[in-house]
C-alpha positions in Angstrom: 20.7 -0.3 41.9 22.3 -3.7 41.4 24.0 -4.8 44.6 25.5 -8.0 45.8 24.8 -8.7 49.4 27.1 -11.1 51.4 26.6 -13.0 54.6 28.9 -15.2 56.7 27.0 -16.4 59.7 28.0 -17.4 63.2 27.8 -21.1 62.1 31.0 -20.5 60.1 29.7 -22.8 57.3 30.4 -20.5 54.4 29.5 -17.3 52.5 26.2 -16.6 50.8 26.0 -14.0 48.1 22.9 -12.7 46.3 22.3 -10.0 43.6 19.4 -7.8 44.4 17.9 -5.0 42.3 16.5 -2.3 44.6 15.9 1.4 45.1 16.5 1.1 48.8 12.7 1.1 49.5 11.4 -1.7 47.4 12.7 -4.9 45.9 12.8 -4.6 42.1 14.3 -7.9 41.1 16.3 -11.0 42.3 19.5 -11.9 40.6 21.9 -14.9 40.8 23.2 -16.3 44.0 26.2 -18.2 45.2 26.8 -20.4 48.3 30.5 -21.0 48.9 31.3 -23.4 51.8 34.5 -22.7 53.8 37.2 -25.3 53.3 38.3 -27.2 56.4 41.5 -25.1 56.8 39.6 -21.8 56.3 37.0 -22.8 58.9 39.7 -23.7 61.4 41.3 -20.2 61.0 37.9 -18.6 61.6 37.1 -20.8 64.6 40.5 -19.8 66.1 39.6 -16.1 65.6 36.3 -16.6 67.4 38.0 -18.4 70.3 40.6 -15.6 70.5 37.8 -12.9 70.4 35.9 -14.5 73.3 39.1 -14.3 75.4 40.0 -10.8 74.1 36.5 -9.1 74.6 37.8 -5.7 73.6 40.6 -5.7 76.2 44.1 -4.9 75.0 45.4 -5.4 71.5 43.4 -7.2 68.8 44.3 -10.8 68.5 46.9 -11.5 65.8 44.8 -14.3 64.4 42.3 -11.7 63.2 44.6 -10.7 60.4 44.8 -14.3 59.1 41.0 -14.7 59.4 40.4 -11.4 57.5 42.6 -12.7 54.7 40.4 -15.7 54.4 37.2 -13.7 54.7 38.1 -11.1 52.1 39.4 -13.7 49.6 36.2 -15.9 49.9 33.8 -12.9 49.9 35.5 -11.6 46.7 35.3 -15.0 45.1 31.5 -15.1 45.9 30.9 -11.6 44.4 32.9 -12.6 41.3 30.8 -15.8 40.9 27.5 -14.0 41.3 28.6 -11.4 38.7 29.7 -14.1 36.3 26.3 -15.8 36.6 24.7 -12.4 36.0 26.9 -11.5 33.0 28.6 -8.5 34.5 31.8 -7.4 36.1 32.1 -6.5 39.8 33.1 -3.0 38.7 29.7 -2.7 37.0 27.8 -3.2 40.2 26.3 -0.3 42.1 27.8 -1.7 45.2 28.4 -4.6 47.6 27.0 -5.1 51.1 29.6 -6.7 53.3 28.6 -7.8 56.8 32.0 -9.3 57.7 32.3 -12.0 60.4 30.9 -11.4 63.9 33.5 -12.7 66.4 32.1 -11.2 69.5 28.9 -9.3 70.4 28.0 -7.8 73.8 24.5 -6.4 74.2 24.0 -3.1 76.0 23.7 -3.1 79.8 22.2 -0.5 82.1 25.7 0.9 82.8 26.5 1.7 79.1 26.3 0.8 75.4 27.2 -2.6 74.0 30.1 -3.6 71.8 30.4 -5.6 68.7 33.2 -6.7 66.4 32.8 -7.8 62.8 36.2 -8.6 61.2 37.0 -8.1 57.6 38.0 -4.9 55.8 35.4 -3.2 53.6 38.2 -1.0 52.1 40.3 -3.9 51.0 37.3 -5.7 49.5 36.4 -2.5 47.6 39.9 -2.3 46.2 39.9 -6.0 45.3 36.5 -5.8 43.5 36.8 -2.3 42.0 33.4 -1.2 43.3 32.1 0.6 46.4 31.4 -1.5 49.5 29.0 -0.7 52.4 30.2 -2.4 55.6 30.2 -2.0 59.5 26.4 -1.9 59.7 26.1 -2.4 63.5 28.6 0.1 65.1 26.6 3.3 64.7 23.5 1.7 66.2 25.4 0.5 69.2 27.2 3.8 69.8 23.7 5.3 70.1 22.6 2.8 72.7 21.0 0.2 70.3 21.4 -3.5 70.3 23.1 -3.6 67.0 20.8 -6.5 66.0 18.7 -7.7 64.3 19.2 -5.6 61.2 17.2 -7.6 58.7 13.7 -6.5 59.7 13.5 -3.6 57.3 14.2 -6.1 54.5 11.7 -8.6 55.9 9.1 -5.9 55.5 10.1 -5.3 51.9 9.8 -9.0 51.2 6.3 -9.2 52.8 5.2 -6.1 50.8 6.6 -7.5 47.5 4.8 -10.8 48.1 1.6 -9.1 49.1 1.3 -11.2 52.2 -1.4 -10.5 54.8 -0.3 -8.7 58.0 0.3 -9.0 60.9 2.9 -11.6 60.0 6.2 -12.8 61.6 9.4 -13.7 59.9 11.6 -16.0 62.0 15.3 -16.4 61.1 16.7 -19.6 62.4 20.4 -19.1 62.2 23.1 -19.6 64.9 20.9 -17.3 66.9 17.2 -17.0 66.3 15.5 -13.6 65.7 11.9 -12.7 64.9 10.4 -9.7 63.1 6.7 -8.8 63.5 5.3 -6.7 60.7 2.0 -5.2 61.8 -0.9 -4.2 59.6 0.4 -0.6 59.3 4.0 -1.7 58.7 5.3 -1.1 62.2 8.3 -3.3 63.0 9.0 -5.1 66.2 12.1 -7.4 66.3 14.5 -9.1 68.7 16.7 -12.1 69.2 14.6 -15.0 70.5 17.5 -17.2 71.7 19.9 -19.8 70.3 18.4 -21.5 67.2 20.9 -23.8 65.6 24.1 -22.6 67.4 23.9 -24.8 70.5 22.6 -27.8 68.6 25.4 -27.6 66.0 28.0 -27.2 68.8 26.5 -30.2 70.7 26.3 -32.5 67.6 29.8 -31.5 66.5 31.3 -32.3 69.9 29.4 -35.6 70.3 29.4 -37.0 66.7 31.8 -34.8 64.7 28.9 -33.7 62.5 28.2 -30.1 61.4 24.5 -30.2 62.3 21.6 -32.5 63.2 20.4 -33.1 59.6 16.7 -32.9 59.4 16.4 -33.0 63.2 16.8 -36.8 62.9 18.9 -37.1 66.1 16.5 -35.0 68.1 13.6 -37.0 66.9 15.0 -40.1 68.5 15.5 -38.5 71.9 13.5 -37.4 74.9 13.2 -34.0 76.4 14.7 -33.6 79.8 12.7 -31.0 81.7 15.3 -30.2 84.3 17.9 -29.4 81.6 15.4 -27.3 79.7 14.6 -25.3 82.9 18.3 -24.7 83.4 18.7 -23.4 79.9 15.7 -21.1 80.3 17.0 -19.7 83.5 18.5 -16.7 81.7 17.5 -13.0 82.1 17.1 -12.7 78.3 13.8 -14.5 78.3 12.1 -12.3 80.8 13.4 -9.1 79.3 11.2 -7.3 76.8 12.6 -6.4 73.4 14.5 -5.0 71.6 17.2 -7.3 72.8 20.1 -9.2 71.3 22.4 -12.2 72.0 25.7 -13.6 71.2 25.8 -17.2 70.1 28.2 -17.8 73.0 25.9 -16.4 75.7 24.8 -20.0 76.5 26.7 -23.1 77.3 26.2 -26.8 76.8 26.6 -27.6 80.5 22.9 -28.3 81.1 22.9 -31.2 78.6 26.5 -32.4 79.3 25.2 -35.6 81.0 22.5 -36.5 78.5 22.8 -39.0 75.7 23.3 -37.7 72.2 19.7 -38.2 71.3 18.3 -36.6 74.5 20.7 -33.7 74.4 19.7 -32.9 70.8 16.0 -33.3 71.7 16.3 -31.0 74.7 18.3 -28.3 72.8 15.8 -28.4 69.9 12.9 -28.0 72.3 14.8 -25.1 73.9 14.8 -23.3 70.6 11.1 -23.8 70.1 10.3 -22.7 73.6 12.3 -19.5 73.2 10.4 -18.6 70.1 7.1 -19.1 72.0 8.3 -16.9 74.8 9.3 -14.3 72.3 5.8 -14.1 71.0 4.5 -13.3 74.5 6.5 -10.0 74.3 4.9 -8.6 71.1 1.7 -6.6 70.9 0.0 -8.1 67.8 -0.3 -11.8 67.3 0.8 -12.8 63.8 -1.5 -15.0 61.7 1.5 -17.1 60.6 5.3 -17.4 60.9 7.6 -17.6 57.9 10.8 -19.3 58.7 14.1 -18.7 57.0 17.7 -19.7 57.8 19.1 -23.2 58.1 16.7 -24.2 60.9 13.8 -24.2 58.5 15.2 -27.5 57.1 15.0 -29.1 60.5 11.6 -30.9 60.5 11.8 -31.6 64.2 12.5 -28.0 65.1 9.8 -26.6 62.8 7.2 -29.0 64.2 8.1 -28.1 67.8 8.0 -24.4 67.1 4.6 -24.7 65.6 3.3 -26.7 68.5 4.9 -24.3 71.1 3.5 -21.2 69.4 0.1 -22.4 68.3 0.5 -20.6 64.9 1.2 -22.1 61.5 4.9 -22.1 60.7 6.0 -22.4 57.1 9.2 -22.3 55.2 10.3 -19.3 53.2 10.0 -21.3 50.0 6.3 -21.8 50.6 5.8 -18.1 49.9 8.3 -17.9 47.0 11.3 -16.6 48.9 14.9 -17.9 48.7 15.3 -19.2 52.3 19.0 -19.7 52.2 19.7 -16.2 50.8 17.5 -13.9 52.8 20.3 -12.6 55.0 22.6 -12.0 52.0 19.7 -10.2 50.2 19.1 -8.2 53.4 22.7 -6.9 53.4 22.3 -5.9 49.7 19.1 -4.0 50.7 20.9 -2.4 53.7 23.8 -1.4 51.5 21.4 0.4 49.2 19.9 2.2 52.2 23.4 3.1 53.4 24.3 4.5 50.0 21.2 6.6 50.1 21.5 7.6 53.8 18.2 5.9 54.7 17.6 4.5 58.2 18.6 0.8 58.7 17.7 0.4 62.4 14.6 1.6 64.3 13.2 2.0 67.9 11.2 -1.3 67.6 14.1 -3.3 66.2 17.2 -2.3 68.0 16.0 0.1 70.7 17.5 3.3 69.4 15.6 6.5 70.2 14.8 7.3 66.5 15.3 5.7 63.1 19.0 5.6 62.5 21.3 5.5 59.5 24.3 3.2 59.6 27.1 1.6 57.7 30.3 2.9 56.3 31.2 3.2 52.6 34.6 2.2 51.1 35.6 3.2 47.6 38.1 1.4 45.4 
């Protein structure tokens, strides 16, 4: 199947699209990609939707701003699919499908009293009608209804990447997006995965508030600062870090209050050290120690973060590109892979990745 996978992350920086050739079990080929940043006015609408969602939290009517945000999401996602197809010399209607994650605006992990809840806005049906091909969407809901965490969902694709590259196992794949998550692939292919903690999310929010910048480019600001142990201890004082996986987080489960009184440089340094420490703590909760960690997501471009993670974990940490992967497109590729598995009614979440009782299918399918 030729499928375009799409991803709009919690950083709200834009939409990634990637064409993947797959049979749902193996990767058969990589096609063109597209990275389409959100325009300033588009991002403002999406930010307003997230703010409204954090107030709403599933209580009462859906915020009206969701409709405006969905119009932006669907238009930009359709544009990305069309651009990927143009580069590949085909029409969207000639695809075998599209994997549409939508935009997460609020995610609440399960609690002992009951299942969690998650909301990804964006209509798979409207996107299918716009593109003229089937669309797999809503990948998380079924898992959460069955008591799962709803995240992370990329581990089954991480395993396919490792297998396609012939990499030695056990190995870990670390995604450094707004939230960090790690996948351990053991020698026999067994998967263990969970969210480690904030990766870029808190740092981006801090730098944006202090300096009006989207992120700490290359970790330069953090490199100039000094770690404040008391602030780090306050950030680490969260039950997530002592809870065994599977476990998931929302980007907004943490605040910037612990670093509010620090300088720009020291705040960035402390938050970057926090990300590194949470990855190291995560490794303490897995059974097989990986020989190396392959980092993907935007955080792999942050030299300060990568060095701190390697030092904290005591394991070589390398970028996705070093093993021939497309580090900016792995999540988009993952949702193409998950779409293929959805079309074929194959499991997309597992006991070791989201905590469900048995391997579970997921996703809905919309037809034009």
